[in-house]
C-alpha positions, 0 to 999 in steps of 0.5 A, spaced: 500 500 500 502 506 498 505 510 504 500 516 503 496 517 509 489 518 507 487 526 509 482 530 507 481 538 507 477 541 512 470 540 508 470 533 508 473 531 515 468 536 518 463 531 518 466 528 524 464 534 528 470 534 532 470 540 537 475 545 540 475 550 546 476 558 546 479 559 552 475 564 556 481 569 558 482 571 551 476 570 547 473 577 547 480 581 547 478 586 542 473 583 539 470 586 533 466 581 530 459 580 528 455 573 528 449 572 523 442 570 526 442 563 523 437 559 528 432 558 522 437 554 519 437 549 524 443 544 526 449 545 521 456 545 520 459 550 515 465 548 511 466 553 506 465 560 504 466 563 497 465 570 494 461 570 488 462 577 485 462 584 488 456 583 492 455 576 493 458 571 498 456 564 499 457 559 505 456 551 505 456 546 509 451 540 511 445 540 515 445 534 520 439 531 524 438 526 530 433 520 528 434 515 533 441 513 533 443 516 527 444 523 524 443 524 517 446 529 513 444 534 507 448 539 504 447 546 505 448 553 501 447 560 504 447 566 500 448 573 501 447 580 496 449 586 498 447 588 505 442 583 505 440 577 510 443 570 509 438 566 505 438 558 503 438 556 496 435 550 495 439 544 492 434 538 491 439 535 486 444 534 492 438 533 497 437 525 496 444 522 495 448 520 501 454 526 498 456 532 501 459 539 498 466 538 498 467 545 494 464 551 491 467 556 485 464 561 481 465 564 475 459 569 475 452 569 479 450 565 473 455 560 472 458 556 478 460 549 480 460 545 486 464 538 487 462 532 492 464 525 492 464 519 488 458 515 487 458 508 487 451 506 484 453 510 478 460 509 478 461 517 477 463 523 481 458 528 483 458 535 481 452 540 480 452 546 476 449 553 477 446 557 471 443 562 476 437 559 477 437 552 479 443 546 480 443 541 475 447 534 476 452 533 471 457 526 472 464 526 472 467 520 470 471 515 474 477 511 471 476 505 467 478 498 469 479 499 476 475 498 483 475 504 488 475 503 495 473 510 496 474 517 492 472 524 492 473 531 489 476 536 494 476 542 490 474 546 484 477 552 480 472 555 475 476 560 471 471 560 465 465 557 462 469 552 459 475 551 463 474 549 470 478 544 474 477 539 479 482 535 484 481 529 488 483 522 491 482 515 489 482 509 494 484 503 489 483 496 491 489 492 488 487 485 491 481 482 495 481 475 498 476 472 503 477 474 511 478 468 515 476 470 521 469 474 518 465 469 514 463 473 508 468 478 509 474 480 505 480 483 506 483 488 501 489 491 499 489 498 496 493 505 495 491 512 494 492 516 488 491 523 486 485 525 481 484 531 476 479 533 472 477 538 467 471 541 464 471 543 457 464 546 456 461 540 454 463 534 459 468 532 464 474 529 463 480 525 467 486 528 466 493 524 467 497 526 473 504 524 473 506 519 478 499 519 481 500 514 486 505 518 490 501 524 491 495 526 494 491 533 491 488 538 495 487 544 492 487 547 484 487 554 482 487 556 475 489 562 472 489 561 464 488 555 460 496 555 460 497 556 468 494 551 472 496 550 480 495 544 484 497 543 491 497 537 496 503 533 499 507 527 497 508 519 499 514 521 503 509 527 507 512 533 504 508 539 501 508 538 494 506 543 488 504 541 481 504 547 475 501 545 468 503 550 462 498 548 457 502 542 454 505 538 461 505 537 468 511 538 472 513 538 480 515 545 483 519 545 489 516 549 495 521 550 501 519 549 507 523 548 515 519 542 517 520 535 517 513 534 514 507 537 511 502 539 506 499 545 502 492 545 503 490 551 499 491 555 493 489 562 491 492 567 486 491 574 484 495 573 477 501 569 474 506 572 479 502 573 485 500 566 487 499 564 495 499 556 498 497 554 506 497 549 509 501 545 515 508 544 517 510 538 522 517 539 526 517 532 528 513 527 530 509 529 535 508 536 532 500 537 531 502 542 526 504 549 525 502 554 520 505 554 513 504 559 508 508 560 501 508 565 495 509 565 488 513 571 485 513 568 478 520 565 478 520 561 485 516 559 491 518 562 497 516 560 505 513 566 508 514 567 516 508 566 520 507 567 528 510 561 532 504 560 535 500 559 529 498 552 528 495 549 522 491 553 516 485 550 514 483 556 509 487 562 505 483 568 502 486 574 498 485 580 502 487 588 500 495 588 501 496 581 503 492 575 505 487 572 511 488 565 514 483 561 518 486 555 522 487 552 529 493 553 534 497 547 536 492 546 543 486 546 538 484 554 539 481 557 533 485 563 529 483 568 524 490 572 522 491 577 516 498 578 513 498 586 510 504 589 508 508 584 511 506 584 518 501 579 521 495 581 526 490 576 529 483 578 530 480 576 536 475 570 535 469 570 540 467 563 544 461 560 541 457 554 543 454 553 550 461 550 553 465 555 548 466 550 543 468 552 535 471 550 529 473 555 523 473 551 517 473 557 511 474 564 510 473 569 505 475 577 504 468 580 503 465 587 502 464 587 510 471 585 511 473 578 513 467 572 513 469 566 517 465 560 517 465 554 521 460 550 527 459 551 534 457 544 538 453 545 544 450 540 550 446 536 545 452 534 541 449 537 534 453 542 531 450 550 530 452 553 524 457 559 525 458 565 521 462 571 522 464 578 519 469 583 522 476 583 522 478 589 518 
């Protein structure tokens, strides 16, 4: 089996609904955040937020309800235009499936894509297209001639109506034999592979990934038809970056001062201004520290971050810099902004009845930073968390 450890970006792992606690002593220090009233949404966890255009922001995630001993989940999409309240956009095409929204990206308010997991019953990956009025399911193909133990799309980058890229993962079954200790059961040998798909305006197509079994791909950002970046990590657990120049893919080294790590998100202003973020580990016991890198058109360089900043869950562009959301090594959530080369850390107010909150994603909007996630209270079911502020 490949040495790649199966990890997913926040949008997937949040379904475990793990919680963290904000220390009461620091929770309100200098707070300038406001929380959206989402009581009408019910129990839910927000896993991503994206700015569709200058006036519109979408937040997405999953609704959760309790039915006996099980907790069924259905996708959730919220929208805000200008200064209006958040409203829910129905996603009927997703509702009848045991699936989720891994990521959303938009060309405009009339052209957006959502990606999800592999559906074995149809032998395809679930993607949906928004035409400004409704969502429509568009299948993305699975590789032929192999058996999958699991698979999914993790990120999507919609550049134009006929140039959309998506990255994901495959767990390929190499062999399967009867389990002598469990009648009727089997033992599988598997390996992980990176996956890349491209929408050309008419259909999704699988794109060969060089040495796919040595990579796990997290994020994609398309700047032009000959300028596409993909980030993730390698089979020896090191940050990885791929670049497409219009004809072929190549590995591009990203320096970092850690032993292991990964790059989980990509954002770009242009071909000479690309940002990547994730986590670096300094030893085997390290839960992770913030990793930020910048491409200036010639090389990737690591960008210094505060020593107490833990792993980065999400990255967004902001005036004169970037904003990141993540969690400190002790699990405390944070939002930090890099502006003109200097870091600041807006405070994050406590959430839930016991102060638990998890921040999954950030976007720069007309109101400043919009940070989303969830809170967990006494019932054990999540409540959606959507904060704005931190200018």
